[in-house]
VEXLO-510721 format. One record per residue (C-alpha): residue in three letters; x, y, z. Coordinates in Angstrom, 2 decimals, m for minus. Each point is the difference from the previous one (the first is absolute). Layout:
<sites>
res east north up
ALA X Y Z $
...
</sites>
This chain:
<sites>
res east north up
MET m13.52 22.12 m65.27 $
THR 0.12 m0.45 m3.98 $
PRO 2.53 m1.98 m1.92 $
GLY 1.17 3.23 m1.57 $
TYR 0.84 1.28 3.45 $
ILE 1.71 m3.04 1.02 $
GLN 2.09 m0.08 m3.30 $
PHE 0.77 3.61 0.71 $
MET 1.20 m0.76 3.46 $
ARG 2.37 m2.79 m1.32 $
GLU 1.51 2.13 m2.65 $
ASN 0.68 2.92 2.22 $
ALA 0.51 m1.83 3.37 $
PRO 3.17 1.71 1.25 $
PHE m1.17 3.68 m0.67 $
LEU m3.55 m0.54 1.35 $
ALA 1.43 m2.03 2.98 $
THR 2.00 3.06 0.76 $
GLY m2.92 2.27 m0.13 $
ALA m1.86 m2.30 2.42 $
LEU 2.86 m0.23 2.38 $
LEU 0.48 3.59 0.19 $
SER m3.72 0.54 0.54 $
PHE 0.10 m2.62 2.79 $
LEU 2.98 1.68 1.67 $
SER m1.79 3.38 m0.03 $
SER m2.39 m1.40 2.39 $
PHE 2.34 0.64 2.96 $
GLY m0.47 3.74 m0.68 $
GLN m3.69 m0.26 m0.64 $
THR m2.82 1.03 2.49 $
PHE m1.60 m3.35 0.14 $
PHE 3.26 m1.39 1.46 $
ILE 1.05 2.94 2.37 $
ALA m3.59 0.09 1.34 $
VAL 0.38 m3.59 1.32 $
PHE 2.23 1.51 2.70 $
ALA m1.91 3.21 0.33 $
GLY m1.38 m0.98 3.44 $
ASP 3.57 m1.08 1.15 $
ILE 1.54 3.18 m1.15 $
ARG m2.74 2.27 1.58 $
ALA 0.49 m1.88 3.29 $
GLU 3.72 0.03 m0.08 $
PHE 0.16 3.76 m0.80 $
ASN m3.10 1.06 2.03 $
LEU m1.68 1.33 m3.11 $
SER m3.66 1.04 m0.64 $
HIS m1.61 m0.84 m3.28 $
GLY 0.48 3.60 m1.17 $
ASP 3.59 m0.16 1.25 $
TRP 0.81 m3.06 m1.99 $
GLY m1.85 1.16 m3.12 $
LEU 1.92 3.39 0.29 $
LEU 3.34 m1.69 0.17 $
TYR m0.95 m2.43 m2.88 $
MET m1.23 2.93 m2.16 $
LEU 3.29 1.94 0.65 $
GLY 2.17 m2.95 m1.09 $
THR m2.22 m0.91 m2.96 $
GLY m0.29 3.47 m1.05 $
ALA 3.86 0.46 m0.04 $
SER 0.15 m3.24 m2.18 $
ALA m2.30 1.58 m2.36 $
VAL 2.17 3.00 m0.46 $
ALA 3.02 m2.12 m0.43 $
MET m1.68 m2.17 m2.65 $
VAL m0.34 3.17 m2.33 $
PHE 3.83 0.15 m0.16 $
ALA 0.99 m3.74 0.28 $
GLY m2.51 m1.33 m2.28 $
GLY 1.74 0.97 m3.08 $
LEU 3.02 m2.24 0.89 $
ALA m2.08 m2.92 m1.47 $
ASP 0.61 1.85 m3.40 $
ARG 3.62 m0.15 0.44 $
PHE 1.06 m3.03 1.82 $
ARG m0.44 m3.76 m0.55 $
VAL m2.78 m1.68 2.12 $
ARG 2.70 m2.36 1.02 $
SER 1.96 2.71 1.72 $
LEU m2.80 2.28 1.13 $
GLY m2.02 m2.88 1.42 $
ILE 2.78 m1.56 1.84 $
ILE 0.88 3.50 1.56 $
VAL m3.47 0.62 1.02 $
ALA m0.25 m3.54 1.42 $
ALA 2.99 0.49 2.31 $
MET m1.50 3.45 1.09 $
LEU m3.23 m1.66 0.85 $
ALA 1.61 m2.70 2.07 $
ALA 1.93 2.84 1.82 $
ALA m3.26 1.66 0.79 $
CYS m1.67 m3.25 1.34 $
PHE 3.08 m0.27 2.19 $
THR m0.41 3.53 1.30 $
MET m3.57 m0.67 0.72 $
ALA 0.96 m3.06 2.08 $
TYR 2.63 1.86 2.19 $
ASN m1.50 3.51 0.19 $
THR m1.00 1.02 3.46 $
THR m0.29 3.81 m0.53 $
THR m3.38 1.62 m0.95 $
ILE 1.83 2.85 m1.84 $
ILE 1.71 m2.55 m2.29 $
LEU m3.35 m1.70 m0.85 $
PRO m1.01 2.38 m2.94 $
PHE 3.32 m0.55 m1.69 $
VAL m0.36 m3.72 0.47 $
ILE m3.46 0.35 m1.75 $
PHE 1.55 2.09 m2.76 $
ALA 2.65 m2.48 m0.65 $
LEU m2.43 m2.93 m0.18 $
ARG m2.52 1.88 m2.08 $
PHE 2.50 1.45 m2.37 $
THR 1.83 m3.18 m0.82 $
GLY m2.84 m2.50 0.32 $
GLN m3.29 1.72 m1.14 $
GLY 1.81 2.48 m2.01 $
MET 3.17 m1.02 m2.02 $
MET m0.37 m3.77 0.29 $
THR m3.62 0.21 m1.49 $
HIS 1.10 2.79 m2.36 $
THR 2.93 m2.22 m1.36 $
ALA m2.34 m2.74 m0.71 $
VAL m2.58 1.86 m1.72 $
VAL 2.34 1.81 m2.24 $
ALA 1.93 m3.07 m0.88 $
MET m3.18 m1.66 m1.09 $
ALA m1.25 3.00 m2.04 $
ARG 3.28 0.34 m1.76 $
TRP 0.88 m3.56 m0.60 $
PHE m3.49 m0.90 m1.48 $
VAL m2.08 2.16 m2.44 $
ALA m2.74 m2.05 m1.60 $
THR m0.30 m2.26 2.93 $
ARG 0.45 2.71 2.62 $
GLY m3.29 m0.85 1.71 $
LYS 0.86 m3.49 0.60 $
ALA 3.47 0.79 1.23 $
LEU m1.32 2.45 2.56 $
ALA m2.68 m2.38 1.26 $
ILE 2.50 m2.96 0.30 $
ALA 2.54 2.19 1.71 $
GLY m2.64 1.40 2.30 $
LEU m0.58 m3.65 1.30 $
GLY 3.02 0.21 2.12 $
TYR m1.54 2.84 1.87 $
MET m3.40 m1.90 0.18 $
LEU 1.75 m3.06 1.54 $
ALA 1.80 2.20 2.59 $
GLU m3.43 1.66 0.94 $
ALA m1.71 m3.42 0.19 $
THR 2.55 m1.66 2.20 $
LEU 2.10 2.42 1.95 $
PRO m2.61 1.56 2.29 $
LEU m1.52 m3.18 1.01 $
THR 3.29 m1.73 0.47 $
PHE 1.61 2.86 1.98 $
VAL m3.02 0.51 2.28 $
TRP 0.32 m3.76 0.78 $
LEU 3.72 0.18 0.37 $
LYS m0.53 2.88 2.61 $
THR m1.35 m2.72 2.28 $
PHE 3.40 m1.65 0.13 $
ALA 2.60 3.04 m0.62 $
SER 0.21 3.62 0.85 $
TRP m0.84 2.51 m2.67 $
ARG 3.58 1.19 m0.08 $
THR 1.25 m3.54 m0.77 $
LEU m2.43 m0.21 m2.96 $
TRP 1.42 3.12 m1.58 $
ILE 3.55 m1.51 0.28 $
CYS m1.55 m2.96 m1.98 $
ALA m1.37 2.27 m2.69 $
ALA 3.41 1.56 m0.34 $
ILE 1.76 m3.22 m0.34 $
PHE m2.40 m1.36 m2.62 $
THR 0.48 3.02 m2.07 $
LEU 3.67 m0.42 0.14 $
ALA m0.36 m3.50 m0.99 $
MET m1.92 0.91 m3.19 $
ILE 2.74 2.12 m1.41 $
PRO 1.94 m2.83 m1.51 $
VAL m3.25 m1.23 m1.52 $
LEU m0.48 3.44 m1.64 $
ILE 3.60 m0.33 m1.40 $
ARG m0.74 m3.47 m1.37 $
LEU m3.27 1.20 m1.60 $
LEU 1.58 2.87 m1.73 $
ARG 3.16 m1.30 m1.23 $
LEU m1.22 0.61 m3.74 $
GLU m1.64 3.49 0.65 $
ARG 0.63 2.68 m2.38 $
THR 0.59 3.67 0.99 $
PRO m3.00 2.12 0.26 $
GLN 1.70 2.41 m2.62 $
SER 0.13 m2.73 m2.65 $
VAL m3.53 m1.32 0.79 $
THR m1.30 3.62 m0.27 $
GLN 1.45 0.50 m3.47 $
GLU m0.96 m3.37 m1.40 $
ASN m3.59 m0.43 1.41 $
ALA m1.02 3.57 0.87 $
SER m3.68 0.54 m1.00 $
PRO m1.45 3.62 m0.19 $
GLY m2.90 1.54 1.81 $
MET m2.46 2.81 m1.11 $
GLY 0.65 1.73 m3.34 $
GLY 2.75 m2.74 m0.80 $
HIS 2.36 1.67 2.57 $
HIS 2.37 m1.15 2.72 $
TRP m1.29 2.13 2.85 $
THR 2.43 1.17 2.78 $
ARG m1.05 0.52 3.51 $
ARG m0.21 3.70 m0.37 $
ASP m2.35 m0.41 m3.11 $
ALA m2.09 m2.58 1.88 $
LEU m0.35 2.45 3.03 $
ARG m1.09 2.71 m2.24 $
HIS m2.79 m2.19 m1.49 $
PRO m3.52 0.21 1.56 $
LEU m0.46 m3.84 m0.08 $
PHE 2.86 m0.53 2.62 $
TRP m1.95 2.39 2.45 $
ALA m3.34 m1.40 m0.81 $
LEU 1.29 m3.29 1.17 $
THR 1.50 1.21 3.11 $
PRO m3.06 m0.97 2.14 $
THR m0.03 m3.38 m1.46 $
ILE 3.72 m0.37 0.65 $
MET m0.33 1.43 3.56 $
PHE m3.61 m1.18 1.46 $
PHE 0.68 m3.85 m0.18 $
PRO 3.32 m0.07 1.73 $
ALA m1.08 2.63 2.44 $
PHE m3.13 m1.71 1.26 $
ALA 0.84 m3.73 m0.70 $
THR 3.31 0.87 2.06 $
ALA m2.13 1.59 2.70 $
PHE m2.08 m3.29 0.31 $
TRP 3.01 m2.14 0.15 $
PHE 1.75 2.29 2.34 $
HIS m2.83 0.02 2.59 $
GLN m0.73 m3.58 m0.53 $
VAL 0.46 m0.82 3.78 $
HIS m2.32 2.92 0.96 $
PHE m2.48 m1.07 m2.74 $
ALA m0.22 m3.46 1.50 $
GLU m0.60 1.34 3.46 $
LEU m2.86 2.21 m1.28 $
LYS m1.66 m3.14 m1.85 $
GLY 0.57 m2.38 2.85 $
TYR 2.42 m2.20 m1.96 $
SER 3.23 m1.41 0.97 $
HIS 2.97 1.30 m1.78 $
LEU 0.97 m3.54 m1.17 $
ALA m3.76 m0.43 m1.35 $
LEU 0.20 3.32 m1.82 $
VAL 3.35 m0.89 m1.87 $
SER m1.28 m3.40 m0.71 $
VAL m2.32 1.37 m2.65 $
PHE 2.77 2.08 m1.63 $
PRO 1.22 m2.95 m2.08 $
ILE m3.50 m0.38 m1.40 $
GLY 0.23 3.72 m1.26 $
THR 3.46 m0.67 m1.42 $
GLY m1.30 m2.99 m1.92 $
VAL m2.52 2.39 m1.60 $
LEU 2.75 2.54 m0.60 $
ALA 2.18 m2.76 m1.83 $
VAL m2.97 m1.01 m2.10 $
SER m1.06 3.51 m0.80 $
SER 3.71 1.03 m0.82 $
ILE 0.22 m2.80 m2.42 $
ALA m3.40 0.93 m1.61 $
TYR 0.99 3.74 m0.23 $
GLY 3.32 m0.99 m1.60 $
TRP m1.76 m1.95 m2.64 $
LEU m2.43 2.93 m0.61 $
ILE 2.75 2.59 m0.12 $
ASP 1.78 m1.90 m2.82 $
ARG m3.25 m0.10 m2.03 $
ILE m1.97 3.14 0.49 $
GLY 2.59 2.28 1.73 $
ALA 0.17 1.35 3.41 $
LYS m1.85 3.18 m0.76 $
THR m3.31 m1.91 m0.63 $
ILE 0.05 m1.56 3.43 $
LEU 1.42 2.81 1.95 $
PRO m3.40 1.56 0.90 $
PHE m1.47 m3.08 1.38 $
TYR 2.50 m1.81 2.21 $
LEU m0.65 2.23 3.04 $
LEU m3.68 m0.60 0.33 $
PRO 0.38 m3.20 2.21 $
LEU 1.79 2.37 2.52 $
VAL m3.26 1.99 0.49 $
ALA m1.87 m3.19 0.97 $
ALA 2.96 m1.35 1.97 $
PHE 0.29 3.07 2.32 $
THR m3.84 0.23 0.48 $
LEU 0.05 m3.68 1.09 $
HIS 3.12 0.67 2.55 $
TRP m2.31 2.73 1.53 $
SER m3.08 m2.17 0.34 $
ALA 1.51 m3.43 0.47 $
ASP m1.17 m1.87 3.24 $
HIS 1.43 m3.45 m0.88 $
LEU 3.32 m1.16 m1.16 $
ALA m1.53 m1.39 m3.28 $
TRP m1.02 3.58 m1.05 $
THR 3.59 1.29 0.73 $
ALA 1.34 m3.02 m2.06 $
LEU m2.31 1.09 m2.76 $
ALA 1.28 3.58 0.24 $
VAL 3.66 m1.14 0.02 $
CYS m0.77 m1.99 m3.30 $
LEU m1.33 3.13 m1.53 $
MET 3.01 1.77 0.92 $
GLY 2.01 m2.86 m1.60 $
LEU m2.13 0.36 m3.20 $
ALA 0.91 3.68 m0.26 $
GLY 3.60 m0.71 1.05 $
GLY 0.51 m2.08 m3.19 $
GLY m0.78 3.18 m2.00 $
GLN 2.40 2.21 2.08 $
ALA 2.81 m2.52 m0.54 $
THR m0.45 m0.28 m3.64 $
VAL m2.31 2.51 m1.61 $
LEU 1.54 3.01 1.77 $
MET 3.31 m1.11 m0.59 $
ALA m0.49 m0.52 m3.68 $
ILE m1.67 3.36 m0.60 $
TRP 3.42 1.77 0.34 $
SER 1.56 m1.85 m2.79 $
GLU m3.15 0.17 m2.15 $
PHE m0.34 3.64 0.15 $
TYR 3.56 1.28 0.71 $
GLY 2.21 m2.70 m1.81 $
THR 2.58 m2.01 1.48 $
ARG 3.30 1.81 m0.63 $
HIS m0.33 2.02 3.12 $
ILE m2.32 m2.18 1.82 $
GLY 2.38 m0.17 3.15 $
SER m0.04 3.67 0.84 $
ILE m3.80 0.31 m0.94 $
LYS m1.00 m2.94 2.08 $
ALA 2.20 1.38 2.89 $
ALA m2.26 3.09 0.12 $
ALA m3.27 m2.23 0.01 $
THR 1.64 m2.19 2.60 $
ALA 0.89 3.14 2.19 $
VAL m3.75 0.97 m0.12 $
MET m0.88 m3.60 0.81 $
VAL 2.32 m0.07 3.06 $
LEU m1.32 3.44 1.13 $
GLY m3.34 m1.43 m0.08 $
SER 1.11 m2.97 2.10 $
ALA 1.52 2.66 2.42 $
ILE m3.08 2.20 0.31 $
GLY m2.43 m2.90 0.55 $
PRO 1.47 m1.44 3.38 $
GLY 0.72 3.56 1.32 $
LEU m3.45 1.35 m0.87 $
SER m1.92 m2.97 1.22 $
GLY 2.00 m0.20 3.20 $
TRP m0.53 3.57 0.77 $
LEU m3.73 m0.31 m0.82 $
ILE m0.34 m2.85 2.47 $
ASP 1.85 2.03 2.62 $
VAL m2.47 2.85 m0.49 $
GLY m3.20 m2.24 0.30 $
VAL m0.71 m0.77 m3.65 $
GLY m0.32 m3.82 0.10 $
PHE 1.87 m2.20 m2.43 $
GLU m3.31 m1.67 m1.09 $
GLN m1.45 3.34 m1.08 $
GLN 2.98 1.10 m1.79 $
MET m0.62 m2.94 m2.51 $
LEU m2.95 1.66 m1.51 $
GLY 2.16 3.04 m0.78 $
TYR 2.54 m2.32 m1.64 $
ALA m2.82 m1.51 m2.05 $
ALA m1.06 3.39 m1.19 $
SER 3.57 0.94 m0.87 $
PHE 0.35 m2.55 m2.74 $
ILE m3.16 1.32 m1.71 $
VAL 1.81 3.35 m0.11 $
ALA 3.12 m1.46 m1.37 $
ILE m1.87 m1.77 m2.81 $
SER m2.01 3.04 m0.87 $
VAL 3.09 2.19 m0.22 $
MET 1.85 m2.01 m2.47 $
LEU m2.72 m0.70 m2.61 $
VAL 0.24 3.15 m2.37 $
PRO 3.91 0.20 0.14 $
LEU 0.25 m3.79 m0.66 $
LYS m2.23 0.37 m3.03 $
ASN 1.72 2.86 m1.35 $
ALA 3.43 m1.54 0.48 $
SER m1.12 m3.21 m1.73 $
LYS m0.41 1.83 m3.17 $
ASP 3.61 0.67 m0.21 $
LEU 1.30 m3.55 0.36 $
PRO 1.67 m1.68 m3.00 $
THR m2.03 m2.01 m2.15 $
ALA 0.92 m3.76 0.21 $
PRO 1.78 m1.42 m3.09 $
</sites>
């Protein structure tokens, strides 16, 4: 990490720490965490891979719809208020998962976890960074994302290990208590926060044509739809991989603990690549990097298909981490770069809804394919091909839209 990064972190510590903490807390609604308990939940409720995937798809899909309407709240409320409310709701969802004993309630629990964790908690963190920081937006997004990366590196391994000592329900109670304990920390960090309205008026940066685009305007522009495969495919197929990690380990002949032990390596790559992408965004712009960051996923999922040793799987996970650094920074910066920051909350909410929808489709589709006889390993080749399609679709609209960007002063 360069001296410039370290100085930037010192000067903006409370705000960056807020983004990192919100990102960390989002993990309790992320697939990589929920999937740790997939085997326990399937056994508890007597679910097949397809059944579990369908319930997960229903809950996550509903959260995608809710994000379209709720995401704009980040434009109207303080992060301090919104973040605390979402954290309390996330804790309640964790408690509900711990105590639920009815299958019919399960998709509602998944909805609550995904909406508050993956959806609103992540959305609040990203919108805050995009709005509070303009010239250093890339650095801010990268540093805030380290909270998520820390969770991804530590929580699966820790909770798989803890399951040898405590029941899965007890561990969900621990997640709820931890989330509640972080609320006073958020209040402390954000005691100096300004309102989004004041920040918008003072620091708003325009997008294409020098305009401040609304969500309606953005949804009418071809670039948004050209980026839809990019927004959707990564969360869809990465989520499918994390979601079926227990099944994948069985197919490859790994223990579950052995598989999750390589995840921190990928997260380390994710952290380094996020910082590198953040640095590049601030220097050459997100638009220049966008067409390239998905390429490692083509190799990653091809390796997941062919891997016959844990070392090859570890390499594939590292490649996913390399691309994940771009997903956490480049894609997030694109919305501000092309559409401006005045209405970034509602625009980002639409993109988040597409992302969440992708993460809903991935587990449901892959689980159904497993049940009908399409092996999970074979599915990986289709995932690899999808990223080539996503890159191809974006190229021409991205080139055309870039011509309308404001000239840097």
